[in-house]
NUMIFI-303375 format. One record per residue: x, z, y of N, C-alpha, C, O in turn. Coordinates in pm, whole numbers, plus 50000, padded with zeros to 5 digits. Atoms other than C-alpha are relative to their C-alpha. Example, Ala and Ser with C-alpha at 12.3 -4.5 7.8 and 13.67 -1.06 7.14 Angstrom:
// NUMIFI-303375
500895000049881512305078049550500905000050120501945006650118;499184999449881513675071449894499235007350109499745009050220;
This chain:
// NUMIFI-303375
501044999149838499975000750014500905001450102500744994250200;499284997749872502425011350242500794984050029500894978150136;499245017049970504484974250165498994994650066499074992550187;500785008149932501464957450218499385002550175499074993750256;500094996049860500724975150546500974997850147500734997250268;498565004249932504254968250683500014985650027500364980450133;500335014349970503394931650604499184994850106499394985850188;500925006349905500304930750777500255005050147499634999550238;499644994149867501694950651080501234991950047501394991250169;499105010249946504784925451093499034987750013499054984250131;500975010049995502254897651060499124999850133498884989750197;500794996249847500224911951371500814998250097500404990450183;499024999149904503294916651585500814987250011501454984650113;499615013749969504454880451496498914991450067499284982550143;500845009649959501444863851586499515005750185499054998950276;500164994349846501054885851921501194992750080501054986550185;498935006049893504554874652033499674986549982499524980750089;500405014149976503654839751937498884995850090499024985350152;501324999949896500264841852144500804999650172500444991750259;499725002249906502644851552428500924990650047501064986450162;498935011149962505404827352383498934986150056499174978550150;500765012749925502454800652429499425001950130498864992650190;500744995749850501224816452747501204998350076501144991950181;498555003549934504764815152858500264985450023500664981250131;499615012949985505114778852774499004993050096499354984550177;500925006149872501854770152981500905004650140501374995650211;499204997349855503684785753287500914992749991500934985950094;498635008649964507004766353230499234984149994499994974950022;500885011849993504384736053208500304990750130500044996650234;499435006749862505664708853490499115002450102499645002850213;500795000649857502824712453731500415014350069500555015550191;499794984949975503634753753719501394997550109501614999550228;498665005049908507184740253792500204996650118501045001850192;499865011949862506674714754080499425011850105500065012550210;500544990549877504744742954299500715008550018500925009750139;499204991049986506994770354247500934997850072501185004650172;498985005949922509794749354347500024995150109501054992950172;500495006249870507914735254632499915011450091500225009250208;500264987849941507234769454752501455007450038501545014050142;498914997049984510754778554725500934990950126501594994450223;499035011449909512384747554893499155002550179499705002650289;500964997049862509404754555182500675009850079501135007950191;499254989849952510844790755206501084998150076501275002950187;498704999749969514234778955227500094993750163500704999450254;500095009549897513564751555503499555013050133500405015550218;500304989549886511894780055753500665006050011500855007150132;498634993650005514784800755687500864994550118501375001850203;498695006749953517054776755850499274993550134500014986850206;500615004249882514754766956129500815005150152501055017150166;499084990249899516824772956482498915007550072497695006150064;500764990549859515654797756762499454988350077500164978350087;500785003749898513404782656983500145004950124500635016250125;500134999149868513134783657352499585016450029498375018050013;500704985649963512464822457442500465008849942500555020349984;499354992450112514124833057122501274999950007501984989950017;498394996050002517444850557121500305006149894499495013549836;499344987550095519504867256881500245014550056500965017450152;500044982849936519104905956937501605002250044502384997549961;498584995149963522554917457099500155017149966499385026749973;500004982950011523844950057023499625012950107499765012750229;499964991949878523044980857180500964999250100502084994550084;498774997749886524674988357525501075010749954500995021349891;499034987149995527655005257536500994997350110500744987350177;499415003349879530605007857805500404986550003500394980150107;499725015249993531754972957673498974996449883499284999249767;500835002350078528634960757507500164988649890499394987149794;499525012350114530404928957312501035000649950501614991349894;498784999050086533214946557193499845004549834500665003049744;500594998050096530984959756923499574992249904498384989349922;500875008950126530264937256581498835004849989498605016749968;501314997350055526924935956530499915007249885500955010749828;500334992950099525264953456265500064989949854500804991349757;500055017250070524604919356065501424993350028501834990750142;498885011849983527774898456002499324988249975498774986049867;500405010450001526714867556080501004989749896502234990849889;499155007650046527834840455858500794988350051500374980050132;499565014049918530424814955927499784988949995499254983249900;500515015749947530064783356075501434989849955502424991250027;498955010949989532614754955958500424992550133499644990650226;499465009949905534394734956184499354988649996499284983649884;500705010450025532444706156262500914983449943502124981749954;498975010650053533634671156107499824994150110498664991250138;499845005449886534704656356429500244986449973501024982249887;499825017149975534284617356520500454997250126500005002650227;498915001150128536834604156515501075008849982501415017550062;498484987650033539964622956353500744995350052500784983950099;498995002749937542784627456470500904989649967501944989050033;499415009150064544054598256269499984987750063500854979150052;500435012349915542414572956493499835002850120499464993350189;500524994749876541894592056794501165010250059501235021050000;499434992149989544444608156963500175011650100500685007450203;500514986949879543954640557186500414996850101501524991450103;499445001749844544324637457547500985018150013500645029249973;498994993149946547314658757672499265009950090498655006050190;500814987549914545814693757813500825010750015501855012049949;499254990449996546904724057937498935009950008498885021049955;501674992149955543434736858054498994997749879499284995649761;501354995550076539894739757913500014982349930500394972849999;500395014650068539094706157651498544999949972497965010749960;501314999850041535804697657572500084987349892500874978449924;499985005450105535144677857231498764996249966498155005049905;501385003550063531904660257152499884987249929500524977149959;500755007950080530074640556893498974997150029498275007050012;501325000849953526884624957021499114989649922499754980049880;500655010250031524264604356890498794996950082498035006250108;501064999449906521724589357112499164986749946499534975949898;500835012150051518394571457045499224999850123498595009050175;500704997649843517064561257362498534996450013497794997250111;501535002649995513724549857220499205012450010498225013250084;500684985250019512664586757138500835006350130500685018550138;499504992349931514734595657426500285015049970499805024950023;499154987450066516924621957212501544998749969502084988149938;498645002350000520504630957194500295011049896499955022749917;499824986150042521704651556921501784996849990502424986349989;498384997549938525514666256966500395013149903499725021949848;499454987850046527794688556830501305000050126501844989650162;499075000549895530374701557116500875012549938500515021749865;498744992250033533784718557080500345002350122500444992050189;499444997949907534964736057368501275012350001501125024550005;498824991749989538584749257376500245006150127500784998750209;499974997049886538504773257664500945011750021501135021049942;498474994949949541634787857875499455010650091498585007750173;500654992149928541044821958021501244998450105502355003250081;499355002849923542644810258321500265015750142500995016650241;500294989549906541954842658515500895012849997501795011749914;499264987950021543594877458546499175010549954499465022249976;500714989850050541114894958392499504999849828499384989049772;500365001350159540084902258012498784995050031498374997450145;501225006350036536824883457920499425003949869499965000549765;500604993750115534554900657676498504984749943497964982849834;500915007850058532004870557689500024985250086500394987050202;500355015349963531434829757786499014999850069498225008350029;501045004149949528944818558014500184986050041501204982850103;500315009249969527674784558050498814994050053497754999650026;501275000549937525214764358259499464985549858500094976549801;500995009750085522394744558027499554991150116498434995850132;500295002049888521764724258344498704989349941497704986250006;501425011450059519294698658123498675011949991497535007950015;501134991949997517054731558087499645002850123498485006850130;500224994849889517244738658458499014984950063498274986450160;500895009049964515454704558506499104999249911498224994449983;500824999750073513134705158218500105011149864500765009149761;499944990950074512414737858039499934997549852498984991549803;500245002150145513414739157652500534988149979500474985649859;499815014050023514624704857668501214999349876501254993849766;498384995150069518174715657534499465011549863498815021849882;500444990550074517604732257207501325000149903501794990349847;498784995050070520654751357033499645003749812498675009549762;500574994550104520684755656690501135006649885500935010949771;498814990050026524224771256627501165002350069501904992950100;499004995149925526644789956799501045004549942500775013249859;499164990250065530054800956690501074995650072501194984950133;498654999149923533554810256821500995005949916500985017149866;498944997450076536834805956649499364999649869499855006649780;500555003550142534574794656352498995010349946498385008949840;501064985950037532384829156342499014995550031499194987150120;501465003149915528694823056424499935015250047500315025549990;500214992649920527794843656674498865002450061498054993250059;501455001249937524764859756881500494991550134501654988450159;500135005349900523904842757196498595005250078497635010950025;501224998449940521444846057471499954990850148500764988950239;500355007549854519614824657735499235008350112498415017450097;500494993649916518874833358057499614991950121499654979750115;500365013349866517784817958418498694998549990498085002149889;501575000749998514234809158533499844991449874499274997449782;500295005850126514274778258246501225001549884501734991549833;498855003550074517004788658024501094992050025501584984649940;498745008149988519884774058208501195007950041501925004450135;498964993850007522354801058156500405002749842499565009549782;499864995650140523784804957798501275011150027502165009050110;499324989550012525664838357731500645000449863499915001849765;499394997650166528174839957414500665009850022501685007250085;499304989550006529354872957398501055002749850500595005949740;498675002850031532864871057241500235008749870500195020749895;500024991450120533294885556869501725010050061501865022250071;498754996149947537244888857010500185000650158499954989650209;499695003849861538034894257386501374989150041502444987449982;498695011149951540324868057560500735006050098500125010150197;499614993349906543024882657745500464987750087500384976250044;499655011449901544274862058049501344992649924502264997849861;499155009250047546174830757956499534994349843499744983649785;500575004450153544444832057613498874989249965498614980650049;501215012450031541644809057461499195005149866499415014449788;501064999450093538874805957240499374987249964499144979250055;501105011950041536834778457042498795000750003498305008449920;501704998349985533244775757125499494990549928499894979349959;500615011050057531144755956884498514999050036497775008950032;501734999649994527434741556965499934989749936500744980549947;500655007650030525484723756775498565001150080497895011350100;501345000049937522404709856962499404985249998499894974549960;500945013549979519594684857037499274998650122498905009750160;500325004349860518224670657371498784994849995498734984149936;501105007249976514894662257432499884991050174499164995450264;500255006949874515234636057743498814998950100498164988450097;501285000349932512464643157986500094985650097501144980750138;500365008749908510954615458197499974999550136498954997950203;500164996549810512044619858572500374990950110500154993350229;499405007149920513584593158717500995004450094501175000550209;498764993849897516354611458856501094996749899501004989349801;498944998650047519804618258760500185006449865501105002949792;499834999650151519444632758444497945001049932497075009349954;501075005550049516324615858248499824987849978500834980749981;500485013050028514364584558170499834997750128499285005550206;500455008349881514254562358447499554986149957499874982449845;500505011650050512514527858440501384990950009501344980749940;498605007750015516044512558481500635006649861501224998449790;499264995450127517384532858181499875013449969498945019850018;499604984850031518564567358035501045003950071502185000350039;498934993449915520424586158298500705013649951499655019549925;499704994650068522384613958151501505007150108502735007850095;499244994049867523894630158467499675018049945498605022049898;500344986150043524364669858391499895001349863500285012849840;500514994950136523464671458026500555007049907499885013949830;499274992950078526314684557847500435014550048500885016250161;499794988049936526794722457859501385002550046502374998449986;498535000949939529664732058096500155013750028499205020350072;499654989749946531534761958151499845006650160500585002250248;500074992049873530444785858465501615000950044502635002249977;498564995449914533274790158717500095015250018499225020950084;499724988750008534814824558661500925000150129501914993050145;499284998849873535974834459001500045014050088498965019250116;500534987549950536624866759181499545009649946498995017750021;500444991350127535754887858873498824999549984498105009249957;501844997050084532284875758790500254983749988501334978050002;500075011350081531044841358664498774997550117498015005850167;500955007349873528984816958934498834995049905498874984649840;500815002050078525994818458765498454994650121497274997150096;500895004449898523984802259094498644994849969498674985849885;501245006950039520264793059064499944987749996500284982650103;499985011549932519784758459009498534997250111497505003950119;501045004549865517614740759318500094985149970501134979849932;500135014650000516414704759308500454993350128500664981450146;499025006349862517954703159670501204997650006501835007749974;498915004549984520974686659720500985000549838500344998849735;499634998050148523544691159402500355011149999501195015350077;499634982650033523684726759277501054997749884500704997849766;499165001950103526684720859092501555005150026502095001850132;498774994149957530144739559067500805000649899500675009249811;499434995550124532694733058842501434997550012501894991750111;498735003849972536274731858764500684988649884500144987549774;499675009450096538434703258587500345005249869500785016049829;499644993950189538734701858203500584981549963500554971350032;499825010950063539944674857973498804992949907498355002249840;501135004050077537044653857776500454992749878501574988049895;499925010050093537164634657470498704998349888498455007949815;501315005650017533924617957333499684990549895500324980049888;500265010950096532494599857055498564997250029497755006550017;501475000949991529224585257127499194986249921499624974949947;500645009050081526914563656896498644994050076497725002150089;500935003249965524434541357057499364988649965500264981349923;500125012550025522344510056987500464988850084500384990550206;499855009649958523434477557069499164992350091499434983250169;501245005949858520294469757272500535004150140499964999350238;499844991449874521814489157552501354997149998502074994349903;498654999449931524844488357778500245017950022499385026450044;499184987449994527074520257794500335001450118500734990450156;499265000749896528224529958113500625019449995500015028149932;499204985250060530534565858104500935002850109501454994150179;498974996149955532714586458272501354996949884501304995049762;498815003050129536574580858130500054986750007499544978850087;499485011350046538064554157964499834994049855500564999449772;500145003450152537024535657625501464996749912502154986649926;498915000950042539794541357414499914988549884500764979649889;500035005550094538684524157097498144997949984497255004550039;501304998450040535394512456945499354996949879499994987949825;499935004150145533724508956602498614994650013497934998450108;501715004649975530024488456537499715001549859500565005849781;500815000550083527654485856271498934985850020499074978550118;501115011549984524734458356233498995006750111498284999750184;500934994149879522804483356470500465007650114499825010150216;499044991049877525334503256680501334998250004502104992549926;498325002550003528634507956849500345016649989499455024950005;499164986049955530444540156870501274999950043502314997349982;499114999449918532354544957144501045013550031500515024250061;499064987849982535704569857186500375000250091501194991350113;499484998849882536324580557505500815012450055500485024150036;499424990749927538954597557710499705003250123499294993350184;500214994249873538464617658033500705010450047500145020950079;498914991749940541574634258150499555006650135499074998550215;500214994949891540974658758436498804992750086498814984050173;501315001249916537454657558541499145011250001499305020749925;500964987949967534574679958671498724999649913497975009249890;500984998350105532184668258432499784985749924500634976849935;499495009550099531164642458173498554993150022497625000850000;501015002449962528234616158285499574984749909500464976749878;499645011650078526624586758079498744996650089498005003950155;501285002649991524104561358148499644988249904500594981349865;499925008750109522604537757902498694989450082497744993850147;500455011549907521094503858055499404988949899500174979649874;500545011350080518644481257809500214988550050499674988050160;499765010749992519674448257836500894996750153500904985850210;499305000749852521704452258166500914990249989501614987549892;498735011149907523824425658366501025007750031500925018250095;498914992849923527654432658402500504994650063500294982550052;499125006049926529994425458642501395010249994501285022349970;499054991550002533544437958658500854995050131500564984650190;498855002849857536474437458965501035011249999501025023349977;498634989950001539664450658993500545002650128500694994150217;499194993949831541334472259298501044991449990501594986849890;498835008049971543824453159472501205012950029502415011450010;499114989349968545294488959581499715012049875498685018749870;500474991150059545774511059290499854990249841500134978249829;500195007250119544894503958896498315003849967498055006549850;501404997550013541264510258898499214985949956499504974850001;500685011950044538774486858714498455002550034497825011749983;501734995449958535054486758861499424992749881499904982349836;500945005650072532384480458619498745004850008498355016049971;501344999849983528954474358707499004997349932499134988049852;501205002550075525584475358571498745000650052498435011050110;500635000749934522504462058678498514991849969498924984249881;500665005950033519204445258626499864984549994499364976649914;499705017649984520104410858768501494997750023502135005750091;498755000549945523444396258787500445001150114501545006350138;499635000249854523324391759150500305014150071501095016150163;499834986149959522874430059190501365006049948502105012950018;498884994050042525634437958944501254997050057502195004650077;498735005049872528044416259156499995004750093500975009450152;499644988149808527204432759479500145013449973500125020650073;499814987149999527704465759325501555000149986502345007850042;497994999250048531554456159172500744998150126501755004050163;499045004449891532314437259489500205012750113501335017050141;499984992449937531264463059726500725015649942501075024250022;499404987250082532694492559475501435000250015502095010250043;498785003249979535824476759489500495001850108501365010250127;499744996249834536084474459857500395012650034501445016350086;500024986249948535454507259907501325008249942502165014250010;498694996750058538044517459658501254999450077501965008750115;498975007849906540454496559843500225008250093501405011450107;500044995549876539754514460140500425014350007501255019150084;499234988450007540224546560043501165002949926501745013749939;498404999550065543354541659831500904997550148502075001550154;499075004749869544844530860172500035009150121500935009450206;500214988449896543494559260393500135014449978500385022850064;500084986650041543304589360171501195001949916501985011249929;499554996250124545024586859888500104990149864499424980149885;500165008450123545454568359526498615004349909498475016549897;501164994250082542084571859301501195000149876502114992449851;499024994650122543804588758997499404994749844500044998249745;500565002550113541284571758710499704985850002499364978650095;499385016950058541794538258543498184993350022498004981450050;501315011149987537794527558564499265010850062499475022950055;501074995549941534834534558767498774991950003498694980650052;501195010150036531344523558672498815001950078498605014050091;500794999449923528194516558903499024996849916499264988749826;500924999250100524884520258732498914999250116499295001150231;500804996449880521344519758935498885010549911498825012249789;500804991150056518684544658884498965000150107498974994150214;501405001349894515014554459026500295007850109499515004450197;499864990249897516344582959285499964994750097500234982750090;499515008249906516454574959609501315002950031501925009149944;498925001050033519674572859752501144998349882501074987849820;498955004550130522974576259465500175017450003499655026750064;499654985350129524264607059262501694992149979501994980349958;498475005150057528494608759203500165009149895499665020349904;499514991850093529834622358901501544990749981501704979550029;498865003950035533414615758777500164986049953499384983349862;500155014250002534224577658765498864989249953498884978049902;501225008150031530764569058736498975002950140499045014150189;500764996549880528124566259053498844994049948498934985449861;501575002849996524244561659054499404995950120499185004050211;500725004249866522624540959315498524994249985498184986449896;501195002850019519154537459380499644982949979500314973950029;500335016250024517574502759271499494992850126499554980850151;500485005349881516064500459590500694993650088500134985250159;499175004349936519194493159758500674987349975501344980250049;499275011650088520194467559499499104985550044499514974650004;500805009549952517284444559673501214990050086502324993650126;499535006349884518404416659884499895002450126500805000550206;500034996249860516764428760187500335014550032499815019550131;499324989449990518584460860155501145002449977501525014149979;498364998150037522154455460069500735007550144501615015750117;499464992549912523224468960403500075015049996501145021050006;500074986550037521924504260345500425003949848500455014949795;499754994250161522934500759979501794997650020502585005249965;498734997249994526354491460076500615013350079501825015150069;499574990749912526694522460313499805010149879500635019149863;500304983750092525224547760023501404994549863502185002549812;498825003350109527774527359753501405005250030502255009349951;498564994949972530654535959976500335014050019501425019450004;500204984050035529244573060007500485007349864501275016749854;499894996350123529154577259648501664998749977502355008949968;498665000750016532724561659599501035009750074502075013350018;499494990149938533914585259866499995015849943500765025149966;500224985450099532584614659632501384999149938502075009349950;499255000850078535364600259412501475010950029502265016349952;498694994249974537994616659637499505016050021500195025349979;500504987849932535894646659787498685003649920497575000149958;500694994950120534094662159479500775001549891501175011849837;499125002450135535964646959202501195003649958501505007549845;498634997949988539324650959283499965009550064500225019449996;499764985749924539254677759561498715004349982497774997550024;501404991250040536364702959436499955005350115500805007250203;500054983849903534634727859634498245007449931497635005249826;501154994150062531514747559589498424992050081497954995150190;501015007149931528454723459657499235008450003498655008050112;501454991049939525724752059632500215007550131499385008050222;499864992149878527234772859885500684997950149500705003250260;499075012749871529404746760092499664987350002500544978850003;500155016050053527414714260041500394994750107500374982550086;499445008349890528784703060387501404995049974501794984350021;498655002649996532394704260278500154985149936500884976749989;499735016750062532184670360052498854995950061499074983950079;500735012049977529124656760184499894995250112499574983450129;499985005549871529294656360541501194993850045501274989150158;498685005549995532974644360488499684986249951500034975950009;500195018350078531864612660265498944990950054498774978950034;501345008049926528714604960474501034993750133500704982950182;499355004049877531364600260772500704992449961500754982250029;499075009850078533754583260549499304986949983499794977950050;501315007850003530804559560461500424990550098500964979750072;500105008749890530814546060793501354995850049501384984750103;498625007949970534504539760865500024991749909500164980449957;500125011350098534334520160555499024988350024499244976749989;500635010649965531514502660684500404990750127500154978650125;499934999549906532584499961011501604985049991501734974250049;498905011050012536094480960895499664988049937500174977749982;500535012850053534294455360662498784991250080498644979250061;500635006949919531674446660906499835003350125498685002650168;499964996549841532484457461272499345009750026498475014949955;500204987049932532084484261495498565002050035497975012750030;501165000649943528844470861635498814999549856497675003649874;500664998950113527304467561276499695014949951498695021249915;500004983450057528334501561186499025010050053498415019149997;500434989449916526944515961502497904997449999496955004650030;501645002550027523294499761432499635009149886498935019249896;500404989150138523114514561063500155013150055499085018550085;500124984649912524274549861229498645000350032497785006449967;501594997249954521074544161442498924999449907497965007149910;501324998350105518884534461148499725009649917498625013649878;500094989350119520004559960909499645014150071499155023250005;499884987549963520074588261173499195004150129498925015950152;500474998949901518334580561508498995007850018498775010150137;501224986650014515354607061434500615011849993500085021150053;499154988750017518154632661331500875004350113500685013150197;498634999249942521344630061487499905009750131500685019150147;500474990149875519754646561833499305013349976499285022150062;501174990750005517314670361687500795012250019502025012650020;499384984949969518074705861750499625004649847498674999949785;500024992650160518464726761392500475014450048501365017550128;500114984850047518004763661324501205004349904501745015349905;499314995150110520184763761049501424998150006501594987650067;498535000250006524074766161020500394990249937499874988849826;499545010750074526054734460930500435004049842500054999749733;499584992750144527824755760666498995007549914499545015149835;501464992550038524494770860538500404997549847501394990849819;500125001550174524044772060124498594992649971497564991650036;501385012050030521594748559960498475008150003497405002450023;501284994350002518964775859938499575003950138498495009850138;500464996149889518684781660317499524986350073499324986550195;500135012649973517864742860337498375000249930498105004149816;501265003750088513694732560312499764989750058500274988050169;500255012949966512334699260344500904992250072502054992050027;499005011649919514014673960588501295008650054502255002350099;499424995849934515914703760703501734998049952502684998450030;498515004150080519204695560425500464985950059501594985150108;499755010949918519024658960562500964998850124502044994150160;499844999849842519004665660889501385007550055502055002950147;499034994249975521664690960900501534999649923502565003049982;499365002750079523814683660621500684985550012501894984350026;499565016349974524184643460654500224997550125501384995850162;499875002049855523224638061036501045007250063502115002050096;498954994549914525004663061203500885003149941501875005750009;498445000250053527644667660916500804987750042501984988450077;499525013449958528294631660994500655001450125501865000250142;499534995849851528534640061358500895004750038501714999950117;498664992850006530744665761323501454991149977502474990150044;498665007450083533244645661134500274986950093501334980750088;499665011649868533014618361425500325005850087501385001450132;499694994249889533164640461689501555004250022502295004350121;498154996649998536804652761535500874987250008501844985950083;499405013949976537754615761472500344994750105501394988450118;499625005149877537434607561811500775008250094501475003950186;498904990049908539084638761964501404994949959502204990050038;498555000850032542194634961724500374988749990501594987749983;499555010250029542244600461681500194991549867500534999849782;500185004250128542214578561377501245000649895501215004149777;498664991850064545854583061280499905009249941499925010249818;499874982750041545724620761289499024999949908499415004249800;501074995050059542254621561139500434997649852500655006249766;499335001450180543434603960802501275006349975501495009649859;498774994450059546804618260808499985014749948500655020849865;500224987450091545194649960772498875000449891498685010649824;500555001350160542964640460491501004997249907501115003849804;498565002450088545934628660330500635010449970501105009949857;499484988450018547334661860350499095008749928499565017449854;501204990350055543964678960236500074995049843500365002749751;499915009050137543864653159928501105006149925500895012549822;498994995750080547424661359835500065011249936500295013149817;499794989550037547324694959867498995009449883499215020349829;501084992650060544004701559679499604993049880498564995449818;500735011350111543834673459411500075010649834500995017549791;500704993950116542054687959080500045015750020500255023549927;500654984649929541274722159280498985001450039498314991350061;501304999449888538494735259452500565003150103501385012350107;499444994349855539274737159799498775006450053497675006649997;500874992249921537594758160083500164995450132501114988150163;500195002649836536784754260453501345002850040501874994550114;498484994749982540284772460478501214989749996502204989950069;499015007350064542184746160311499744986950090500704980550133;499905009949884540694719360545500545002150131501254993450182;499534997849870541384736060876501765000449963502454992550027;498584999850089545044742960679500434984050038501364982150116;499715011949984545134705460681500244991750111501224984550129;500025004349868544144695061015501265007550090501985000550162;499164994349931546414720761165501684995249982502504993250071;498565004450042549664710860987499694986250063500224985750174;499795012949942548934673561081499954998950167500704991250226;500005000149880548094679361427500295011350100500055009050218;499184991149963549774712961522498875006350075499195006750194;500954994049922546634729861658498875004249900498464997749804;501274990450092543764756861515498564994350077498134995050192;501365002649937540424741661512498745007849956497585003949958;500964989350017538764773361405498485000850062497335000850020;501244997949865536724776861731499454986549991498224985749984;500775016749972535894738961749499205001549885497995000649906;500835000350118534674742561387498395008850064497235004650067;501094990450008532424770861476499014999050092497855001250058;500665004649935531134761661773498784988249983497684988650039;500945013150062529424727261610499575006149906498375003549914;500804996250119528334744561298498705011750045497755013249969;501014991649952526124771761511498834989849998498794977650015;501275000549983522674770861498499414991350143499684997550246;500425006149856521174747461799501194992450089500904988850203;499235009549997524154728561851499774986549991499604981849878;500595013050038523294691561947501214990050044501714988550155;498925012649986525824663961910499644988450105498654981350092;500835003349902525544648062217500334981650023500504974950126;500055014449959525804612262164499404991049829499404996549719;500295005950114524514584461906500784983650052500204973450015;499265010349964527094556762063501084995749903501655002549818;499025003550081529314535061921501425006850000502095009350100;498394993549981532594550361831501054990050064501104977750051;499235008249946535394542262033501494997549976502084988850040;
């Protein structure tokens, strides 16, 4: 009996285990496996989504040095990006300061940019730095259009924070502080959804304008980072020179204009990839023009090639001719332009916009009935290649220092090429309603102090009148002699009003402090709109 019971018990157990096995087999059916794997893949995808605008990685709790203490959660390391091109095909630019390296893919039909950026930042200050701050000017223009997927320092993923009204300031705490003279490598993976603006950054009727689109280091000066708020008035940018090397992939249906010089290109059936070097520049800008007509011209003074793009061949020829003539004028009167190329492109905004070795000109000035003002505006933006690009300044807190000067220089170019009477007629057309208008703002005020027409009235009209008065008082030879001193002494640096005064004092042997102060004061009216003598 005992044996029969044991056998029946064992048989029952076997049957039970068999039933469990069959049930498990059902669970392992391909349908169940499919849904299980799909759920796991969805969970993994959600876990890797980038932080959206307004979300930031939580920083450690405040301490006397809040960024010297590592976070409790150790971030996973981020590998160094696979840069294009590699060093075997693209030699790095010799540099002693900050270096920007970028790999960009541009899809103009969806107005999107995918990019990787490595910044080798050198601490040129006398302070120990515990964090880095960058401007994301794309977000300043269109909130959230610049999206970060990862941030790393020296190959280690780190926390970061976005601040500013639209998320235009990126703060990156450092895992290890940077002593004076030392450096750190910052890695950014990002995408940009370019908005339609018609402006210097955005989609235009003429093409894709990419001014101030790349993240750029804020200026660290006098113990603090310059994180001045963005304003649509004027040019709210302040930067230091750095070296750039950039790989850009874009469709063959478009013409690419850019800061710097193309060293190499590759192509497939649909796309080009340009490898570009831009040493010692303040920013890096692009313009992508669909089906654009092109023209080139070679400077007779210096080594620069002008490359113009426009909607018609006539407009492209006009831009190239005027830009090269302006280059030669400033090369002779101020000093040699240091870059090998200068690009000229059209855009929708009124006036023009300057970037290192690239300028944007309003398409309205390229029409045959507006060529006189177009020539002046091109000459103005080309002059910015000397004063803004090579000799920098704080365009936010001292916009007059470059803007007023280049406005006057554009008229001197125009007078040489078209005669004094033509220059005076154009002066009256541009300034007749502004030059004698009383103002209640100092000429050297910051961008934040101007409203409406006050910026143009003060900085352009009265600013140009100030330098015209100075030119008339000291004479052409002494005036341009002082500018040559100013240019030579401050090339690739950020200059101040004191540097300009020092140059005129050296050239003429006279202190102009009181002279400038009288004319900068509110209420001063420049007493002429007559032809220069």
